[in-house]
C-alpha positions as CSV (number, residue, x, y, z in Angstrom):
1,M,0.0,0.0,0.0
2,D,2.8,2.4,0.9
3,E,4.5,1.8,-2.5
4,A,1.2,2.4,-4.3
5,M,0.7,5.6,-2.4
6,D,4.2,6.7,-3.1
7,A,3.7,6.0,-6.8
8,Y,0.4,7.9,-6.8
9,S,1.9,10.9,-5.0
10,R,4.9,11.0,-7.3
11,A,2.5,11.0,-10.3
12,V,0.4,13.9,-9.0
13,S,3.4,15.9,-7.8
14,T,5.1,15.5,-11.2
15,V,2.0,16.7,-13.1
16,A,1.7,19.6,-10.6
17,K,5.3,20.7,-11.2
18,T,4.9,20.4,-14.9
19,V,1.6,22.2,-15.4
20,T,1.2,24.7,-12.5
21,P,3.7,27.3,-14.0
22,H,1.4,27.6,-17.0
23,V,-1.8,28.3,-15.1
24,A,-2.9,31.7,-13.9
25,G,-5.6,33.1,-11.7
26,V,-7.5,35.8,-13.5
27,Q,-9.1,38.8,-12.0
28,L,-11.7,40.9,-13.7
29,A,-13.7,43.9,-12.6
30,R,-16.5,41.6,-11.5
31,G,-15.4,38.0,-10.7
32,S,-12.4,35.8,-11.1
33,G,-11.3,32.4,-12.3
34,S,-8.4,30.6,-13.9
35,A,-6.7,30.3,-17.3
36,V,-3.9,28.3,-18.9
37,V,-1.3,29.5,-21.3
38,F,-1.7,27.4,-24.5
39,A,0.5,29.3,-27.0
40,D,3.9,30.8,-26.7
41,D,2.7,34.2,-28.0
42,G,0.9,34.9,-24.8
43,L,-2.5,33.3,-25.5
44,L,-4.4,31.9,-22.6
45,L,-7.5,29.7,-22.6
46,T,-10.3,30.0,-20.1
47,N,-14.1,29.8,-19.8
48,A,-16.5,32.1,-21.5
49,H,-18.5,32.4,-18.3
50,V,-15.4,33.5,-16.5
51,V,-14.9,36.6,-18.7
52,A,-18.6,37.2,-19.3
53,D,-18.8,40.7,-20.9
54,H,-15.4,41.9,-19.7
55,R,-12.8,43.0,-22.2
56,R,-9.7,43.0,-20.0
57,G,-8.3,41.9,-16.7
58,V,-5.1,40.8,-14.9
59,A,-3.6,37.3,-14.8
60,T,-1.4,36.2,-11.8
61,F,0.9,33.2,-12.1
62,A,2.0,30.8,-9.3
63,D,5.4,32.6,-9.1
64,G,3.7,35.9,-8.3
65,S,4.2,37.5,-11.7
66,E,1.3,39.5,-13.1
67,V,0.3,40.5,-16.6
68,S,-2.6,42.4,-18.0
69,F,-4.7,40.8,-20.7
70,D,-7.3,41.6,-23.3
71,V,-10.2,39.2,-24.2
72,V,-9.6,38.1,-27.8
73,G,-12.9,36.3,-28.1
74,A,-15.4,34.2,-26.3
75,D,-17.8,31.5,-27.3
76,P,-20.6,31.0,-24.7
77,L,-22.0,28.0,-26.5
78,S,-18.8,26.0,-25.9
79,D,-17.9,27.9,-22.7
80,L,-14.4,28.7,-24.1
81,A,-12.6,32.1,-24.3
82,V,-9.2,33.2,-25.4
83,L,-7.1,35.9,-23.7
84,R,-4.0,37.7,-25.0
85,A,-1.4,38.9,-22.5
86,R,0.0,42.4,-22.9
87,G,3.4,41.3,-21.6
88,E,5.6,38.2,-21.0
89,T,4.0,35.0,-19.8
90,P,5.3,31.5,-19.0
91,S,5.7,29.2,-22.0
92,A,2.7,27.2,-23.2
93,A,1.4,24.1,-21.6
94,T,1.2,21.0,-23.7
95,L,-2.3,20.3,-24.9
96,G,-3.5,16.7,-25.1
97,D,-6.5,14.8,-26.7
98,A,-9.4,14.2,-24.4
99,D,-10.7,11.6,-26.9
100,R,-8.0,9.3,-25.7
101,L,-9.1,9.4,-22.0
102,V,-10.5,6.3,-20.3
103,V,-12.7,6.1,-17.3
104,G,-10.7,5.6,-14.1
105,Q,-7.6,7.4,-15.5
106,L,-5.8,9.8,-13.2
107,V,-6.4,13.5,-13.8
108,V,-5.1,16.5,-12.0
109,A,-7.0,19.8,-11.7
110,I,-5.0,23.0,-11.3
111,G,-6.4,26.5,-10.9
112,S,-7.2,29.3,-8.4
113,P,-10.2,28.1,-6.4
114,L,-11.4,30.8,-3.9
115,G,-8.5,33.0,-5.1
116,F,-5.7,30.6,-4.0
117,S,-3.5,30.4,-7.1
118,G,-1.7,27.2,-8.0
119,T,-4.0,24.9,-6.1
120,V,-3.8,21.2,-7.1
121,T,-6.4,18.6,-6.6
122,A,-6.4,15.0,-8.1
123,G,-8.9,12.4,-8.9
124,V,-10.0,10.1,-11.7
125,V,-12.1,10.4,-14.8
126,S,-15.5,9.4,-13.4
127,A,-17.3,9.3,-16.8
128,L,-16.9,10.4,-20.4
129,G,-19.4,11.6,-23.0
130,R,-21.5,13.6,-20.6
131,A,-23.5,16.4,-22.2
132,L,-23.6,19.9,-20.6
133,P,-26.6,22.0,-21.9
134,V,-25.8,25.7,-22.2
135,R,-27.7,28.7,-23.4
136,H,-26.7,32.2,-24.7
137,G,-29.7,34.5,-25.3
138,R,-32.2,32.5,-27.2
139,A,-29.6,30.1,-28.6
140,G,-29.1,26.7,-27.0
141,R,-26.5,24.0,-27.5
142,V,-25.0,20.9,-25.8
143,I,-21.3,20.9,-25.0
144,E,-20.4,17.4,-26.2
145,D,-18.2,14.8,-24.6
146,V,-17.8,16.7,-21.4
147,I,-15.3,15.1,-18.9
148,Q,-16.7,14.2,-15.5
149,T,-14.2,13.9,-12.7
150,D,-14.1,13.6,-8.9
151,A,-11.1,15.9,-8.6
152,A,-12.3,18.6,-6.1
153,L,-13.4,21.8,-7.9
154,N,-14.4,25.0,-6.2
155,P,-15.4,28.5,-7.4
156,G,-12.4,30.0,-9.1
157,N,-11.3,26.6,-10.6
158,S,-13.3,27.5,-13.7
159,G,-11.0,28.1,-16.7
160,G,-8.1,26.1,-15.1
161,A,-6.4,23.1,-16.4
162,L,-7.4,19.4,-16.2
163,A,-4.3,17.4,-17.0
164,D,-3.5,13.7,-17.5
165,S,-0.7,11.8,-15.8
166,A,1.7,12.9,-18.6
167,G,1.1,16.6,-17.8
168,R,-0.9,17.2,-20.9
169,V,-3.9,19.6,-20.6
170,V,-6.9,17.5,-21.7
171,G,-9.7,19.7,-20.4
172,V,-10.8,23.2,-19.2
173,N,-12.6,23.0,-15.8
174,T,-15.9,24.5,-16.4
175,A,-18.5,23.7,-13.8
176,V,-19.0,22.4,-10.3
177,A,-22.0,20.1,-10.6
178,G,-22.2,19.0,-7.0
179,V,-20.3,17.6,-4.1
180,G,-17.6,15.4,-5.4
181,L,-18.5,16.0,-9.0
182,G,-16.8,18.3,-11.5
183,L,-17.0,18.8,-15.2
184,A,-14.5,20.0,-17.8
185,V,-14.8,21.0,-21.5
186,P,-12.6,18.5,-23.4
187,I,-9.6,19.5,-25.5
188,N,-10.2,17.6,-28.7
189,A,-10.4,18.2,-32.5
190,T,-13.8,20.0,-32.1
191,T,-12.7,22.4,-29.4
192,R,-9.3,23.0,-31.0
193,R,-11.2,24.2,-34.1
194,I,-13.3,26.6,-31.9
195,I,-10.1,27.9,-30.2
196,D,-8.4,28.5,-33.5
197,T,-11.5,30.4,-34.8
198,L,-11.6,32.5,-31.6
199,V,-7.9,33.5,-32.1
200,V,-8.4,34.5,-35.7
201,E,-11.9,35.9,-35.7
202,G,-12.8,36.6,-32.1
203,R,-16.1,34.7,-32.3
204,V,-17.5,31.5,-33.7
205,R,-20.2,31.6,-36.3
206,R,-22.5,28.6,-36.2
207,A,-25.0,27.2,-38.6
208,Y,-28.6,26.4,-37.5
209,L,-31.0,23.7,-38.8
210,G,-33.8,23.9,-36.3
211,V,-34.3,20.3,-35.3
212,V,-34.6,18.6,-31.9
213,G,-34.0,14.9,-31.7
214,V,-33.0,11.9,-29.7
215,P,-30.8,8.9,-30.5
216,A,-32.7,5.9,-31.8
217,P,-31.7,2.5,-33.1
218,L,-32.2,1.7,-36.8
219,P,-34.5,-1.2,-37.8
220,D,-32.5,-4.4,-38.2
221,D,-32.8,-4.6,-42.0
222,V,-31.7,-0.9,-42.4
223,A,-28.8,-1.4,-40.0
224,E,-27.6,-4.5,-41.8
225,R,-27.9,-2.7,-45.2
226,T,-26.2,0.5,-44.1
227,G,-23.8,-0.8,-41.5
228,Q,-25.1,1.9,-39.2
229,A,-26.7,1.0,-35.8
230,A,-28.4,4.2,-34.8
231,G,-29.6,7.6,-36.1
232,L,-31.3,10.7,-34.7
233,R,-35.1,10.6,-34.3
234,V,-36.6,14.0,-35.0
235,H,-38.8,15.0,-32.1
236,E,-39.5,18.6,-33.1
237,V,-38.9,20.8,-36.2
238,V,-38.7,24.5,-35.5
239,S,-41.4,26.2,-37.5
240,G,-40.0,28.3,-40.4
241,G,-36.4,27.1,-39.8
242,P,-34.1,25.6,-42.4
243,A,-35.1,22.0,-41.6
244,D,-38.8,22.9,-41.8
245,R,-38.3,24.6,-45.1
246,A,-36.5,21.5,-46.4
247,G,-39.4,19.3,-45.5
248,L,-38.0,17.5,-42.5
249,R,-40.8,16.1,-40.2
250,A,-41.2,15.0,-36.7
251,G,-40.7,11.2,-36.7
252,D,-38.0,11.2,-39.4
253,L,-35.0,9.2,-38.4
254,V,-31.9,11.1,-39.6
255,L,-29.1,8.8,-40.9
256,T,-26.6,11.2,-42.5
257,V,-26.0,15.0,-42.7
258,G,-23.6,16.2,-45.3
259,R,-23.1,12.5,-46.2
260,T,-21.7,11.9,-42.7
261,R,-23.4,9.4,-40.4
262,V,-25.0,10.8,-37.3
263,S,-26.4,9.0,-34.3
264,D,-27.0,11.9,-31.9
265,A,-27.4,15.7,-31.8
266,Q,-23.6,16.1,-31.4
267,G,-23.1,14.4,-34.7
268,I,-25.0,17.2,-36.3
269,Q,-23.4,20.0,-34.2
270,R,-19.9,19.0,-35.4
271,Q,-20.9,20.0,-38.9
272,L,-22.7,23.3,-38.1
273,F,-19.9,25.8,-38.5
274,A,-19.6,28.9,-40.6
275,E,-18.7,27.2,-43.9
276,V,-22.1,25.5,-44.3
277,I,-24.1,28.7,-43.7
278,G,-26.1,29.3,-46.9
279,T,-25.0,26.0,-48.5
280,A,-27.4,23.2,-49.4
281,L,-26.7,20.3,-47.0
282,P,-27.8,16.8,-48.1
283,I,-29.7,15.0,-45.3
284,T,-30.8,11.4,-45.6
285,V,-33.7,10.3,-43.4
286,L,-35.7,7.1,-42.9
287,R,-39.4,7.9,-43.3
288,N,-42.1,5.3,-43.3
289,G,-39.6,2.6,-44.0
290,A,-38.1,4.4,-47.0
291,M,-34.9,6.4,-47.3
292,V,-35.6,10.0,-48.4
293,D,-33.0,12.7,-49.3
294,V,-33.7,16.3,-48.6
295,Y,-31.5,19.4,-48.9
296,A,-31.5,21.9,-46.1
297,T,-29.8,25.3,-46.2
298,P,-28.5,26.2,-42.7
299,A,-28.9,29.7,-41.5
300,E,-26.6,31.5,-39.2
301,L,-27.4,31.0,-35.5
302,V,-28.1,34.3,-33.8
303,G,-28.2,34.5,-30.0
């Protein structure tokens, strides 16, 4: 047992030593949180809800150094925001890939809970693939593949780093869901795309179809013929929206969008970025036992 505890302690302390220098506490006119340096030109990553409507603030690192920053852009529907420091910062942390995480894996949360910078807590990945509903104005979205962890998170941890045992940042701590339960936005291909867009454009334009659905299995014969086990059953079509104008109906079972298979709402969301706005998007649905192709032209999602 002592050897096991020693190994665990060494793993956590090594991650803490590796990642802590890259994590800052951020102070804004109203509120505070954490952020992590992710690029060597002074870019930091945090939560959109941490910066809210602020345009600037001050970041304080574990060594006591301070630097002012400007908010480059925020995306409330992924709860991610990018900051740019006005002066020198520590080097960038190494970003990992949350899609490679497994349940039970050691993770370490580093941030500034309750204003105490450089605070380290450890736990395991409790669950993967959680969905975190978020709203911004009238717009709603589900943050996909959220990481659930039992690493202790407290107010101020939001925007801080969730790292794996190799010291790679695999998530941005975003919510305290309850006692012993924390959530983090994953660092993966989808969120990297959002981050890159925020750096370049300051905002993320999203396309909008106007469908609400739930995952549903395909009939056996269709599954055998297509090699696809599930699709998205349309529960509601927003009146006057792109899907409605294209002829999609409640009860349709969506198989593909843009010739890409979908089995849940996230499968559609992954495709609804700026480049498909105003472009006819082929959608294949199963309707009354027959496959039907429709073309929907996504509009821009306005909050």
